[in-house]
C-alpha positions in Angstrom: -25.8 19.2 -14.0 -23.5 19.1 -10.8 -24.2 21.2 -7.9 -20.6 21.7 -7.4 -20.6 24.1 -10.4 -23.6 26.0 -10.1 -21.8 28.0 -7.4 -18.2 28.1 -8.8 -16.6 31.0 -10.1 -14.4 29.6 -12.9 -11.4 30.9 -14.8 -10.3 29.1 -18.2 -7.1 30.3 -19.5 -6.9 29.4 -23.0 -10.5 29.2 -23.0 -11.1 30.4 -26.5 -8.8 27.9 -28.2 -9.2 24.3 -29.5 -9.3 22.5 -26.1 -10.6 25.4 -24.0 -13.5 26.0 -26.1 -14.6 22.5 -25.5 -14.0 22.9 -21.6 -16.0 26.0 -21.5 -19.1 24.1 -23.4 -18.6 21.1 -21.0 -18.6 23.6 -17.9 -21.9 25.3 -19.1 -23.2 21.8 -19.6 -22.3 20.7 -16.1 -24.1 24.0 -14.7 -21.3 26.5 -14.4 -22.7 29.9 -15.6 -19.9 32.0 -13.8 -16.9 31.6 -16.4 -14.3 33.8 -17.4 -11.8 33.6 -20.4 -8.7 35.9 -20.4 -7.7 37.1 -23.6 -3.9 37.2 -24.5 -4.1 40.5 -26.4 -5.9 42.1 -23.1 -4.2 39.9 -20.4 -0.9 38.4 -21.4 -0.2 35.8 -18.8 3.3 35.6 -19.6 4.1 38.5 -17.3 3.8 37.6 -13.4 2.3 40.9 -12.3 -0.4 40.8 -15.0 -1.4 37.1 -13.8 -1.7 38.2 -10.3 -3.6 41.5 -10.8 -5.9 39.3 -13.0 -6.9 36.6 -10.6 -7.1 39.2 -7.6 -9.7 40.9 -9.3 -11.7 38.0 -10.8 -11.3 36.0 -7.6 -12.0 32.7 -9.1 -12.9 29.4 -7.0 -11.3 27.2 -9.8 -8.7 27.9 -12.5 -8.2 25.5 -15.5 -5.0 26.5 -17.0 -5.0 25.6 -21.0 -3.2 28.7 -22.5 -0.4 27.4 -24.2 1.8 27.7 -27.4 1.6 24.6 -29.6 2.4 23.0 -32.8 3.2 20.1 -34.7 7.0 18.8 -35.7 7.5 21.8 -38.0 6.5 24.2 -35.3 8.7 22.4 -32.5 11.6 22.4 -34.9 11.4 26.2 -36.2 10.5 27.8 -32.9 11.7 25.7 -29.7 12.9 28.4 -27.8 9.5 30.4 -28.1 7.7 27.2 -27.3 9.9 26.5 -24.1 9.7 30.0 -22.9 6.1 31.0 -23.3 5.0 27.8 -22.0 7.2 28.1 -18.9 6.1 31.4 -18.3 2.4 31.0 -18.6 2.2 28.1 -16.4 4.5 29.2 -14.0 2.9 32.6 -13.5 -0.8 31.2 -13.5 0.0 28.7 -10.9 2.0 31.2 -8.3 -1.0 33.8 -9.1 -3.4 31.0 -8.2 -1.4 30.4 -5.0 -1.4 34.3 -4.1 -5.1 34.8 -4.7 -6.0 31.7 -2.5 -7.7 30.1 -5.5 -9.6 26.8 -4.1 -8.4 24.6 -6.8 -5.9 24.8 -9.8 -6.2 22.6 -12.7 -3.1 22.3 -15.1 -3.3 20.6 -18.5 0.3 19.2 -19.6 1.1 17.0 -22.4 1.8 13.5 -23.5 5.2 15.2 -25.0 6.7 15.1 -21.5 7.1 11.4 -21.7 10.6 10.2 -22.6 11.3 9.3 -26.1 11.5 5.4 -25.2 8.4 4.6 -22.8 7.1 1.5 -22.2 3.8 1.2 -23.8 1.0 1.9 -22.7 2.4 4.8 -20.9 2.1 4.7 -17.2 2.2 8.0 -15.1 5.0 6.5 -13.2 7.2 6.6 -16.3 7.5 10.4 -16.7 11.0 10.8 -15.1 12.7 7.6 -16.9 14.2 9.6 -19.8 14.6 12.5 -21.9 11.6 13.6 -24.0 11.9 13.2 -27.9 14.2 15.9 -29.3 11.6 18.0 -31.1 9.1 17.7 -28.3 11.6 18.4 -25.6 11.3 22.0 -25.1 7.7 22.2 -25.0 7.2 19.1 -23.0 9.8 20.0 -20.3 8.4 23.6 -19.8 5.1 21.8 -19.2 6.5 19.0 -16.8 8.3 21.7 -14.8 4.5 22.7 -13.9 3.7 19.4 -12.2 7.0 19.9 -10.2 5.8 23.5 -9.2 2.1 22.3 -8.0 3.5 19.5 -5.9 6.0 21.9 -4.6 3.3 24.4 -3.6 1.1 21.7 -2.2 3.9 20.5 0.3 4.9 23.9 1.1 1.7 26.1 1.0 -0.9 23.4 0.7 -2.1 24.7 -2.8 -4.3 22.2 -4.3 -3.7 21.7 -7.6 -4.0 18.9 -10.0 -2.1 18.0 -13.3 -3.7 16.5 -16.6 -2.2 14.9 -19.6 -4.0 14.6 -22.6 -2.7 12.4 -25.5 -2.8 13.7 -28.8 -6.0 15.8 -29.3 -8.1 16.1 -32.3 -11.7 17.4 -33.4 -13.6 20.4 -35.0 -12.1 23.5 -34.1 -8.5 22.3 -34.5 -5.6 24.5 -36.4 -5.1 23.4 -39.8 -2.5 26.0 -40.8 0.6 24.0 -41.9 2.7 26.3 -39.7 0.9 25.4 -36.2 -1.2 22.0 -37.1 -0.9 18.7 -35.6 -0.7 15.4 -37.7 -4.4 14.7 -38.0 -5.5 18.2 -39.3 -2.3 18.3 -41.5 -3.3 15.1 -42.8 -6.8 16.0 -43.5 -5.8 19.4 -45.2 -3.3 17.5 -47.6 -5.7 15.0 -48.7 -8.7 17.3 -49.3 -6.4 19.7 -51.1 -4.9 16.8 -53.2 -8.6 15.6 -53.8 -9.9 18.8 -54.9 -6.9 19.5 -57.2 -7.0 15.7 -58.5 -3.5 15.3 -57.5 -1.7 12.0 -58.3 0.2 11.6 -55.1 0.8 13.2 -51.5 3.9 13.6 -49.6 4.1 12.6 -46.0 6.6 13.4 -43.4 8.5 10.4 -42.0 8.6 6.5 -42.5 4.8 5.9 -41.2 6.1 3.3 -38.6 5.4 5.7 -35.4 2.2 5.3 -34.1 -0.3 7.6 -31.9 -3.0 7.5 -29.6 -5.6 10.2 -30.5 -8.4 11.8 -28.0 -11.4 13.5 -29.4 -11.5 17.0 -28.2 -15.2 16.9 -26.4 -14.0 13.7 -24.8 -10.9 15.6 -23.3 -12.9 18.4 -22.3 -14.9 15.9 -20.2 -12.3 14.6 -18.6 -10.8 17.9 -17.7 -14.0 19.0 -16.0 -14.7 15.6 -14.2 -11.0 15.9 -12.7 -12.0 19.4 -11.6 -14.7 18.3 -9.7 -13.6 15.0 -8.2 -10.0 14.8 -8.3 -7.5 15.9 -5.7 -4.2 13.9 -6.0 -0.8 15.1 -6.4 0.2 12.6 -9.1 -0.4 13.2 -12.6 -3.2 11.8 -14.3 -3.2 10.4 -18.2 -6.4 11.2 -20.2 -6.5 8.9 -23.3 -8.5 6.7 -25.5 -6.3 3.8 -24.9 -6.3 2.8 -29.0 -2.8 3.1 -30.8 -2.6 3.4 -34.5 0.3 3.5 -36.7 0.8 6.7 -38.8 0.8 4.8 -41.9 -2.6 3.4 -41.2 -3.7 6.9 -39.9 -2.8 8.4 -43.5 -4.8 5.6 -45.3 -7.7 5.9 -43.1 -7.7 9.7 -43.7 -7.3 9.4 -47.3 -10.1 6.9 -47.4 -12.5 9.1 -45.6 -11.7 12.3 -47.6 -12.0 10.3 -50.8 -8.3 10.9 -52.0 -7.1 7.7 -54.0 -3.8 8.9 -55.0 -0.5 7.7 -54.2 1.0 8.2 -50.8 4.7 8.7 -50.8 6.9 9.1 -47.7 9.7 11.4 -47.0 11.9 9.6 -44.7 14.3 12.5 -44.3 12.0 14.0 -42.2 11.2 13.0 -38.7 9.0 10.6 -37.1 8.8 12.1 -33.8 8.3 9.7 -30.8 8.3 6.3 -32.1 5.0 5.1 -30.2 2.5 6.8 -28.1 -0.5 5.1 -26.1 -1.3 5.9 -22.8 -2.6 3.8 -19.6 -5.9 5.8 -18.7 -6.8 3.6 -15.7 -5.8 6.3 -13.0 -8.4 8.6 -14.6 -11.1 5.8 -14.8 -10.5 4.9 -11.2 -10.2 8.1 -9.6 -12.9 10.2 -11.6 -14.8 7.9 -13.9 -13.1 8.9 -17.2 -13.5 7.1 -20.3 -13.7 8.3 -23.8 -16.7 7.8 -25.6 -16.3 8.8 -29.3 -15.2 6.0 -31.9 -12.0 7.1 -33.7 -13.6 7.0 -37.2 -16.7 8.8 -36.2 -14.6 11.5 -34.7 -12.4 11.9 -38.0 -15.6 12.1 -39.8 -17.1 15.1 -37.7 -13.6 16.5 -37.8 -13.3 16.2 -41.6 -17.0 17.6 -42.0 -16.2 20.7 -39.9 -12.9 21.6 -41.9 -14.7 21.3 -45.3 -17.7 23.4 -43.7 -15.2 25.9 -42.2 -11.9 25.9 -44.0 -11.4 29.8 -44.0 -11.5 29.8 -40.0 -9.7 26.2 -39.7 -6.6 27.6 -41.7 -6.9 31.1 -40.1 -4.7 30.5 -36.8 -1.0 30.8 -37.1 0.1 30.6 -33.4 
């Protein structure tokens, strides 16, 4: 346990969500006992006055901003305007409300989607401004990237202490498995489990399988967020990743094998691949606050599959 957290009042926006729940657990393990999690049905942070009133009343020492509207490629294509505006308003209002409330430190979690479509691999933080994000990710990615600009501007003008973290693609128990909002790993797990249970001969997967991704287990990401909140005070953004890249084709085959689906895998090349490659350089996180992912990818997948099969109704219930 850390003495830093024992006397720190902490707000975690989005603390009931996928990453947020893991961060709250990590905070408790670190010794934090004073944690407040605003719920969107009672505290809509998209409204500036609501955000300012909430933080003025709670008077936290640390704000960890995780609240977001997210989804996979399908959601990005169907609701780009919603994803842009909701995420822009959430981040803008929380950062400004934290400044007005004189919060000691604000931690904003961004997204790997902010990187340009074509970025040298592994992604280094300096590459953020070298091009435009992949088209299906751009509205969400740019909305989140604007929060980095705001934090840096506020630091320069007002001395606000804020840091910006960029986890790579997350996965793990507690993820969203509804087709409208699921990302690649939960979508593949559901597809393979459904096919196995129905004894289907084949499944169809979006894209060509040539794109690659890097995945970070949610508990590892949460540990990185908590460590950064305590130990990092820099103005520059920081990647959080496992530094392990896998092609989508190999991912599909691995998930099918772990689930026990032995049918044929068909590829729908008319659907987008998304960004061609993703793998981050996480050396800054290691050097600045000692972050290193601990969970092996196969073990993390096994734990995610087991959780989904034991909690299918809950896993498929979230639609936003």
